[in-house]
N, C-alpha and C positions, 0 to 999 in steps of 0.2 A: 616366855621372855618378858614381854610387857603384859600387864594385867588385861584380862578380857573386859570388853565394854560394849554395850549396845549403842553404838553411835552411828550405825548405818554404813560404816566403811569397812566392815569385816568382823571377824570373830574377836579381835583384840584392838586395843588402842594403838595408833601408829607410834613408832619410836623415833625420837629426834636425838641423834647422837651428835653432840657438839664437841669437836676436837678443841684442845687448848694446848698451848706451848710455844716456846720461842722458835725462831727459824733454825733449821738444821737439827731439830730434836726428834725427827722421825714421825711427825704427824701424818705426812702424806702416805708413807708406807703403811702405817697402821690403819688410816682411814680407808684406803682402797681395799685392804684385806677385809675390813669389817663390811664394806659395801658389797664385796664379792660374796662373802659368806651369807649375808642377809638378802642378796639379790635385790638390792635397792640402789637408788642413785646417790652419788656423792657430789656435793656442790662445793667446789674448791674456789676460794676467793682468788687464788693466784692464776687459775685457768682464765678467769674473767679478766684479770689485770693484764695477762699476757696478750690477750686479743685487742687491748686498747693501745698498744704501743704505737701503732701508726697514727693515732690521734694526738700524740703527745707533743706539746709545744716545747721549743728549745729554751723557753724562759722558765723560771722557777715558780714564783708565786703569782705573778700577774703578767699577762701577755704584753710585750712591748714591740712585737714584730710589726714592721711597717705594713706588711700585706694582710695581717690579721687572719691568715689562712688557718692557722691553728690557734685555738684559744683554750685548750685544755692543759693545765699544768699537771705535773706528776701527782701533786697533792690532791687535786680535784679528781683525777682518774682513779686514784686509790680509794677515795671516798665513794665514788660511783661504783667501784667494784663491790664494795660492801652492800650498797643499796640493791644492786642486781642479785648478789648472793642471797640476800634475805627474801627478795621477791620470788626467786626460783624456788627457794626452800618452802615458802608459803604455799606455792602452787602444789608442790608434792604432798604437803600435809593436808591440803584441801582435798586431794584425791584419795586420802587415807593411806598413803605410802609411807614406809619407813624412809628416813633420809639421814645421811651423814653430812655434816657441815664441817668443812676443813678451813679453819682460819686460826690465827693466834689467840683470839678471844682474850686479848690482853687487858681490856678495860671493862669495868663493871657495866657500862652501857651496852656492850655487846652481849654480855650474859643476860642482861635485862630484856634485850630484844628476843633472845632465844626463849626465855621464860614466857614472854608475852605471846609468842607464836604457839608454844606448847599449850598454853591455857586457852587460846582462841580455838584451837582445833582438837582439844582433848588428847594431846599427845603426851607420851611419857618422855620427859627430858632427862638425859644423863650426860655427864661430862667425862671425856676420856682425855686426861692430861698427860702429855709426853714431856719428860724432862731429862736432862743429861746430868747425871751425878759425877761424871768424869769429864772435866773441861777439856782435857787433851784430846780425848776421842771426839768430843763435840767439835773442837776446832778442826781436826782432821777431816771430819765428815763435811763440815761447812765449806772448807776450801776445796775439797775434792768435788763437791757438788757444783761450786762456782766455776771450776775449770770447764765443766761441760756446758755451761750456759753463757760464758763470756763471748763477746764478739771476736772474730778473727781479725778485725781492723787493727792496724798498728796504732798503739796507744802508748804515750809516755807522759807520766804525770810528774811535775816537779813538787807538787803538794797534792793532798787529797782532802776534799771537804768532808765534814762529818755527815753521817747518814741521819736524816730526820725529815720532818714535814717541810722544812724551809730549804733544805739542800738535798741534792742528789749528785751522783757521780756523772761525769761528763766524758764523752769520748769524741774523737774527731775523725771525720772522713773527708777525703779529697778525691774528686772525680778524675784527677790526672796526676796524682802524686806517685812517682815511681816507688816500687817496693823497697828500694834501697834508701828512700828518704823517709824520715820520721818527723812528724810535726810535734813540737814540744810546747806545752802550755802550762801556765800556773792556774790550776783549776780552782784556786781561791777567788779568782776574778768572777764577777757576775757573768753569767753565760753570754748575755747579749753583748757585753763589752768585749769579752774575749773573742767572740765571733767577728766583731767589727775589726778588732786588732789583727786577727789572723787573715781576715778577708782583705785587709788593706795591703798585705804583703805583695800581692800581684793582682792585676785586673783579670788575668786569664784563669786563675785557679779558683774553683768553687770550694769553699770550706763549709762543712755542715757541723754544727754543734748539737749533740744529742744529749738528752737527759736519760739517765738510767744506766745500769751496768753494761748492758749490751747496746742500748740505744734503739730508738724506733726505726732507724734505717738499716739496722743489722738484719741479716737473714732471719726469718721466723724461728728457725731452730737454734739461733745463737743469741736471741734477745735475753736480757737479764735485768731484772729490777730488784733482785733480792740481795741481802747482805752477802759479801764475798770474802770478807776478812774478819779475823777475830776482833780487830779494833772496831768494826762495824757493830758487832754484837755488844761490845762494851758501851758504845754510844747509845744503842737502843736501850740497854738496861738502865743507863743513866737517865735517859729521857723518860722512861717509864716511872722511875723513882718509886718502885715498889707497888705501883698501882695494880699490877697483875695478881697480887696476893690478896684477893678479895674473898669475902664470905659468899659461898654458894647456897647457904641456907639448907633447906631440906632436900635439895637435889643430890642424888647419888652420884658419886664421882670415883673413878679409879685413877690413881697416879702411877705411871709406869716409867721406871728408869730405863730408858732405851740403850744406855751405855753399859748396863750391868748384865744384860742377857742378849743372845742373838735375836735378830729382828723377828724371826718366826716364832720364837718362844714368847716374845712380848705380845705378838698378835694372838697366839693361842690363849694366853692368859686373859686378854681382854675379851675374847669370844666366850671363854668359860664364865667369866664374870657376867657378861650379858645374858647368857643362858640361865644363870642362877639369880638373875636380878630380883625376881619377885620374892625369893626367900632370903635375900641379903638384908641384914638389919643395919649394918654399918653404913654411915653416910659417906665415909671416905675409906677406900680400900687401897693399899699400897702393894706394888709388885716391882721387884721381888721383895 
């Protein structure tokens, strides 16, 4: 698979498989199948982000909470998730293990980090990019996935903010609101102002404003911080402004249209490509 090398960590160089692709394009399915086949760890940025939900501040970019109990915004925690992801990846490579890194890898700086780690530990870096050639299938997969992750808390939005570094989706929880009652808010309000406005409705009702699709106070299995609607993807692509279309130089890459073939067929194609990696001369391979 990867070429042999006398580096003191085994009969061959460790393999660093960096996943790439937009949300809902099948990266997680493929990454876990690769890790299972290679018997190696998979480091998923979203796994780390999921575990940080309890630390999330109800404010967006800077904490304005009077108690200062929480001082981690969604943006900061997302950044921290990448830091932890690369640190864990570095440890696996240091041990001479193959490792699969699952994140969008949407910016050149993330690719540069993968290159730096592969060079530091003499690993073979490859890119597995998942993309969706059929937007309708992509949309259906995205919204179906979101239904499994959204909070059960009653939520009504009169408007929805855009998804990005400065804004996240908000939901409301009340500790004594009857199930028949639904709190309605304009989520274009700054979250701290909205919280004050809703909190002022009554002195006895406690209202909590959460950042994220499921929110940090939602049950662990129901928390959600990923894009949930097609409009979210459109906002993400607009924010990226094409930055994800960068040159990966001499790094070998396979691009898989996960909407063109069944998931298992896509996985099998990637595994065959990895098995024949040493004999593959093309820098970019497309499947199908």
